[in-house]
C-alpha positions as CSV (number, residue, x, y, z in Angstrom):
1,M,5.2,24.1,-8.8
2,N,7.0,20.8,-9.1
3,A,5.5,17.6,-10.4
4,L,4.5,16.3,-6.9
5,E,2.9,19.6,-6.0
6,Q,1.0,19.6,-9.3
7,L,-0.3,16.1,-8.7
8,H,-1.5,17.2,-5.2
9,T,-3.5,20.1,-6.7
10,L,-5.2,17.4,-8.8
11,G,-6.2,15.5,-5.7
12,Q,-3.4,12.9,-5.7
13,S,-0.8,12.4,-3.0
14,I,2.5,10.7,-3.8
15,W,3.7,8.3,-1.2
16,Y,7.1,6.7,-1.3
17,D,7.2,2.9,-1.4
18,N,10.6,2.5,0.3
19,V,12.2,2.6,3.8
20,E,15.9,2.2,4.4
21,R,18.1,3.5,7.2
22,G,20.6,4.9,4.8
23,L,17.9,7.2,3.4
24,L,17.2,8.5,6.9
25,E,20.9,8.9,7.9
26,S,21.8,10.7,4.6
27,G,19.0,13.1,4.8
28,E,17.5,11.9,1.5
29,M,14.2,10.9,3.0
30,A,13.9,14.4,4.5
31,R,14.6,15.9,1.1
32,L,12.0,13.8,-0.6
33,I,9.4,14.9,2.0
34,A,10.4,18.5,1.6
35,N,10.0,18.1,-2.2
36,G,6.4,16.9,-1.9
37,V,6.3,13.2,-0.9
38,R,3.3,13.0,1.5
39,G,3.6,9.5,3.0
40,V,5.7,6.4,3.1
41,T,4.8,2.7,2.8
42,S,6.8,-0.4,3.7
43,N,6.3,-4.2,3.5
44,P,8.3,-7.3,4.4
45,T,10.2,-7.3,1.1
46,I,11.3,-3.7,1.5
47,F,12.7,-4.5,4.9
48,E,14.3,-7.6,3.8
49,K,16.2,-5.7,1.0
50,A,17.0,-2.8,3.3
51,I,18.3,-4.8,6.3
52,L,20.1,-7.5,4.4
53,G,21.3,-5.3,1.5
54,S,23.2,-2.7,3.3
55,S,25.6,-2.2,6.2
56,S,23.5,0.5,7.8
57,Y,22.0,-1.9,10.3
58,D,25.3,-3.7,11.3
59,Q,25.9,-1.7,14.5
60,A,22.3,-2.1,15.7
61,I,22.5,-5.8,15.1
62,A,25.9,-6.0,16.9
63,E,24.3,-4.2,19.9
64,A,21.4,-6.7,19.8
65,V,23.8,-9.6,20.0
66,S,25.5,-8.1,23.0
67,Q,22.1,-7.5,24.6
68,R,21.0,-11.2,23.9
69,M,17.9,-10.1,22.0
70,T,15.6,-12.8,20.5
71,V,15.1,-12.7,16.8
72,D,11.6,-11.2,17.3
73,E,13.0,-8.5,19.5
74,L,15.7,-7.7,17.0
75,Y,13.2,-7.5,14.1
76,D,11.1,-5.1,16.1
77,H,14.2,-3.1,17.2
78,L,15.3,-2.5,13.6
79,V,11.9,-1.9,12.0
80,F,10.4,0.3,14.8
81,H,13.5,2.5,14.7
82,D,13.0,3.3,11.0
83,I,9.2,3.6,11.2
84,R,9.5,6.0,14.1
85,A,12.1,8.1,12.3
86,V,10.0,8.3,9.1
87,A,6.9,9.1,11.2
88,D,8.7,12.0,12.8
89,L,9.8,13.4,9.5
90,L,6.2,13.2,8.2
91,A,4.7,14.7,11.3
92,P,4.4,18.2,9.8
93,V,2.6,16.8,6.7
94,Y,0.3,14.9,9.1
95,Q,-0.5,18.0,11.1
96,S,-0.9,20.5,8.2
97,S,-3.2,18.1,6.3
98,R,-5.2,17.4,9.4
99,G,-4.5,13.7,9.2
100,I,-5.2,13.1,5.6
101,D,-1.5,12.5,4.7
102,G,1.7,12.2,6.5
103,Y,1.4,8.5,7.3
104,V,4.0,5.7,7.3
105,S,2.7,2.2,7.0
106,I,4.0,-0.9,8.8
107,E,2.6,-4.4,7.9
108,V,1.5,-7.1,10.3
109,S,3.4,-10.4,10.0
110,P,2.5,-12.4,6.8
111,A,2.0,-15.4,9.1
112,L,-1.3,-13.8,10.3
113,A,-2.9,-13.5,6.8
114,E,-5.6,-16.0,7.7
115,D,-5.9,-15.1,11.3
116,A,-8.4,-12.3,12.0
117,D,-8.0,-12.3,15.8
118,G,-4.2,-12.5,15.6
119,T,-4.2,-9.6,13.1
120,V,-6.2,-7.4,15.4
121,R,-4.0,-8.1,18.3
122,E,-0.8,-7.6,16.3
123,A,-2.1,-4.3,14.9
124,H,-2.7,-2.9,18.3
125,R,0.7,-4.2,19.5
126,L,2.5,-2.5,16.6
127,R,0.5,0.8,17.0
128,Q,1.3,0.9,20.7
129,A,5.0,-0.1,20.3
130,V,5.8,2.4,17.6
131,G,4.0,5.1,19.5
132,R,3.2,7.5,16.7
133,D,-0.3,8.8,15.7
134,N,0.7,8.9,12.0
135,V,1.3,5.2,11.7
136,M,-1.0,3.1,9.5
137,I,-1.2,-0.7,10.0
138,K,-1.1,-2.6,6.8
139,V,-3.4,-5.6,6.6
140,P,-3.7,-7.9,3.5
141,A,-7.1,-8.2,1.9
142,T,-7.7,-11.8,2.6
143,H,-11.1,-12.9,4.0
144,A,-9.6,-12.9,7.5
145,G,-7.8,-9.7,6.9
146,I,-10.9,-7.9,5.7
147,E,-12.7,-9.1,8.9
148,A,-9.9,-7.7,10.9
149,V,-10.1,-4.4,9.0
150,E,-13.7,-3.9,10.0
151,R,-12.8,-4.5,13.6
152,L,-9.8,-2.3,13.6
153,I,-11.6,0.6,12.0
154,A,-14.4,0.2,14.6
155,E,-11.6,0.4,17.3
156,G,-10.1,3.5,15.7
157,V,-7.0,2.1,14.2
158,P,-5.8,3.7,10.9
159,V,-5.5,0.9,8.3
160,N,-3.8,0.5,5.0
161,V,-5.6,-2.5,3.4
162,T,-3.1,-4.1,1.0
163,L,-2.8,-6.7,-1.8
164,I,-6.1,-5.7,-3.5
165,F,-6.2,-6.9,-7.1
166,G,-9.8,-7.3,-8.1
167,L,-13.2,-5.4,-8.0
168,T,-15.0,-8.0,-5.9
169,Q,-12.2,-8.0,-3.4
170,Y,-12.1,-4.2,-3.4
171,G,-15.9,-4.0,-2.8
172,R,-15.5,-6.1,0.3
173,V,-12.7,-3.9,1.6
174,L,-14.8,-0.7,1.1
175,E,-17.7,-2.4,2.8
176,A,-15.6,-3.4,5.8
177,Y,-14.4,0.2,6.2
178,I,-17.9,1.6,6.1
179,A,-19.2,-1.1,8.5
180,G,-16.4,-0.3,10.9
181,L,-17.3,3.4,10.8
182,E,-21.0,2.6,11.3
183,S,-20.1,0.6,14.4
184,R,-18.3,3.7,15.7
185,Q,-21.3,5.9,14.8
186,K,-23.6,3.7,16.9
187,Q,-21.3,4.1,19.8
188,G,-21.1,7.9,19.5
189,L,-17.4,7.7,18.7
190,S,-15.4,9.9,16.3
191,L,-15.5,8.9,12.7
192,D,-12.2,10.5,11.9
193,V,-10.3,7.2,11.3
194,A,-8.0,7.2,8.3
195,S,-7.7,4.4,5.8
196,V,-6.4,3.7,2.3
197,A,-7.2,0.7,0.1
198,S,-4.0,-0.4,-1.8
199,F,-5.1,-1.5,-5.2
200,F,-2.3,-3.1,-7.1
201,V,-1.9,-2.2,-10.8
202,S,1.1,-3.4,-12.8
203,R,1.0,-7.0,-11.6
204,V,-2.4,-7.3,-13.3
205,D,-1.0,-6.5,-16.7
206,T,2.0,-8.8,-16.1
207,L,-0.3,-11.8,-15.5
208,V,-3.0,-10.9,-18.0
209,D,-0.5,-10.2,-20.8
210,K,1.0,-13.6,-20.1
211,E,-2.4,-15.2,-20.5
212,V,-3.1,-13.2,-23.7
213,S,0.2,-14.6,-25.1
214,N,-0.5,-18.2,-23.9
215,K,-4.0,-18.2,-25.3
216,K,-2.7,-16.7,-28.6
217,L,-5.3,-13.9,-28.3
218,P,-5.1,-10.6,-30.3
219,T,-2.1,-8.6,-29.2
220,E,-4.2,-5.5,-28.8
221,L,-5.7,-7.1,-25.7
222,A,-2.3,-6.8,-23.9
223,G,-1.6,-3.8,-21.7
224,K,-5.2,-2.9,-21.1
225,A,-6.3,-4.8,-18.1
226,A,-4.4,-3.1,-15.2
227,V,-5.5,0.5,-15.9
228,A,-9.0,-0.5,-16.8
229,N,-9.3,-2.6,-13.6
230,A,-8.1,0.3,-11.5
231,K,-10.4,2.9,-13.2
232,L,-13.4,0.6,-12.6
233,A,-12.3,0.4,-8.9
234,Y,-12.3,4.2,-8.8
235,A,-15.7,4.3,-10.5
236,H,-17.0,2.0,-7.7
237,F,-15.4,4.3,-5.1
238,K,-17.2,7.3,-6.6
239,T,-20.5,5.5,-6.6
240,V,-20.2,4.5,-3.0
241,S,-19.0,7.9,-1.8
242,E,-22.0,9.5,-3.5
243,S,-24.5,7.1,-1.8
244,D,-26.9,8.1,0.9
245,R,-25.3,5.5,3.2
246,W,-21.9,7.2,2.9
247,Q,-23.2,10.7,3.1
248,S,-24.8,10.0,6.5
249,L,-21.3,9.1,7.7
250,A,-19.6,12.0,6.0
251,T,-21.9,14.5,7.6
252,S,-20.8,13.1,11.0
253,G,-17.1,13.6,10.2
254,A,-16.1,10.5,8.2
255,R,-13.4,10.7,5.5
256,V,-13.4,8.5,2.4
257,Q,-11.1,5.5,2.3
258,R,-8.8,6.7,-0.5
259,P,-7.8,4.3,-3.3
260,L,-4.1,3.9,-3.2
261,W,-2.5,2.8,-6.4
262,A,0.3,0.3,-5.6
263,S,2.7,-1.6,-7.8
264,T,2.9,1.3,-10.2
265,S,6.4,0.8,-11.6
266,T,6.2,-0.4,-15.2
267,K,7.3,-4.1,-15.5
268,N,7.1,-4.3,-19.3
269,P,9.9,-2.1,-20.9
270,A,7.6,-1.7,-23.9
271,Y,5.2,0.4,-21.8
272,P,5.8,4.1,-20.9
273,V,7.6,4.4,-17.6
274,L,4.8,6.4,-16.1
275,L,1.9,4.4,-17.6
276,Y,0.5,3.6,-14.1
277,V,0.9,7.2,-12.9
278,Q,-0.3,9.4,-15.7
279,T,-3.5,7.3,-16.3
280,L,-4.7,7.2,-12.7
281,V,-4.6,10.8,-11.5
282,G,-7.6,12.2,-9.7
283,P,-9.3,13.4,-6.5
284,H,-9.0,11.4,-3.3
285,T,-6.2,9.1,-4.6
286,V,-2.8,8.1,-3.5
287,N,0.0,6.6,-5.6
288,T,2.8,4.9,-3.7
289,V,5.8,4.7,-6.0
290,P,9.3,3.1,-5.7
291,P,12.5,5.1,-6.1
292,A,12.9,4.8,-9.9
293,T,9.3,5.8,-10.6
294,L,9.5,8.7,-8.2
295,T,12.6,10.0,-10.2
296,H,10.6,9.8,-13.4
297,I,7.7,11.7,-11.8
298,E,10.0,14.4,-10.6
299,Q,11.4,14.8,-14.2
300,A,7.9,14.9,-15.8
301,S,6.5,18.2,-17.0
302,E,2.7,17.9,-16.8
303,F,-0.1,15.8,-15.4
304,E,-3.9,16.0,-15.8
305,R,-6.9,14.3,-14.3
306,S,-7.3,10.9,-15.9
307,V,-8.6,8.4,-13.4
308,D,-12.3,8.8,-14.4
309,V,-11.7,9.5,-18.1
310,D,-13.0,7.0,-20.7
311,V,-14.5,4.6,-18.2
312,P,-16.9,3.0,-20.7
313,S,-13.9,1.8,-22.8
314,C,-12.4,0.3,-19.6
315,R,-15.6,-1.7,-19.1
316,A,-15.5,-2.8,-22.7
317,A,-11.8,-3.8,-22.4
318,I,-12.5,-6.0,-19.3
319,A,-15.6,-7.5,-21.0
320,E,-13.5,-8.3,-24.0
321,L,-10.9,-10.1,-21.9
322,E,-13.6,-12.0,-20.0
323,S,-15.2,-13.1,-23.2
324,A,-11.8,-14.3,-24.5
325,G,-11.6,-16.6,-21.5
326,I,-9.5,-14.5,-19.0
327,S,-11.3,-14.4,-15.7
328,M,-10.4,-11.2,-13.8
329,E,-11.7,-12.9,-10.6
330,Q,-9.2,-15.7,-11.1
331,V,-6.5,-13.2,-11.9
332,S,-7.2,-11.4,-8.6
333,E,-7.1,-14.6,-6.6
334,Q,-3.9,-15.8,-8.2
335,L,-2.2,-12.5,-7.6
336,L,-3.3,-12.3,-4.0
337,D,-1.8,-15.8,-3.4
338,E,1.4,-14.8,-5.1
339,G,1.6,-11.6,-3.2
340,L,1.2,-13.4,0.1
341,Q,3.8,-16.0,-0.8
342,G,6.2,-13.3,-1.8
343,F,5.8,-11.5,1.5
344,R,6.1,-14.7,3.5
345,K,9.3,-15.7,1.7
346,S,10.8,-12.3,2.3
347,F,9.9,-12.3,6.0
348,D,11.2,-15.8,6.5
349,Q,14.5,-15.1,4.7
350,L,15.0,-11.9,6.8
351,M,14.2,-13.7,10.1
352,G,16.5,-16.6,9.1
353,A,19.3,-14.2,8.4
354,L,18.8,-12.3,11.6
355,T,18.8,-15.6,13.5
356,E,22.2,-16.4,12.0
357,R,23.5,-13.0,12.9
358,L,22.4,-13.4,16.5
359,A,24.2,-16.7,16.6
360,G,27.4,-15.0,15.6
361,R,27.3,-16.4,12.0
362,P,27.3,-14.2,8.9
363,A,24.0,-14.4,7.0
364,S,24.1,-17.1,4.4
365,N,22.7,-14.8,1.7
């Protein structure tokens, strides 16, 4: 049993946070899936790096120029090709897991982050255009995004709710999922609608550690926030999934909205490379990892259930940070803003470069 299979026996699915045509053409993506990767996620930054950072898309772009595509058509042409190809590779996982795993995620445009109606329309457009059952639509957990999530779940669209950083924000996401299912229940519709909640981890430590340093707080407060924050989110997940409200949905066929640990590469070289993997293993979880982290997982020897271990000390750590003047609510809001800005920048840079290519000019970057 390899490391990915071992994690799966502990209830955790490893998804791959990367899509690039070269991985598809070389057979590497197929190898990863055969080795135990059970899903794939993408975002605007991943596609910016993939399309602008390799020559794998040059022929497709040249064909688009000859066909006089618009930049929006070209973006869809490039991205949909890769998403469909990954979805087809994951189809056996999707079928054998009965729709628990085997998904590839594609994100709505960052320009729609504050537009609930636009997000719902775009989600349906993406789903229909890609044409694969095992595609999840990624929606950022803004106020408008969470409103859209409830509507999309009610309409039967699988959703990956992304850019979740805080417990209040996560609570709203979980509530939206349940409310969407309850709407379906009232209509007599199937409750088998898949969803994950992408709770970001390492970025929390990056920001909180900076605050610890700036405020000249005790150094032992550093490196504690991210794991504690995630474990408390899981504790809330368990409380909700054990509630009478949820059980009434579960008996009608509903599946839990699994917490998905995102941003799990270690940013601080002083921390163990698998800090955000080894500490967050447990039932009904997903960890979506970038290439380097996946390599470290494959080389690891043993994992054990950890996500619900020592939760009281996690509450104490967060309380200590709060009492020292670090508001986790403000940390969550800042990281959400930064995450949205980063995705908008990547999307705008990619669209700008594609516009230049369509005009017959080499991309400026």
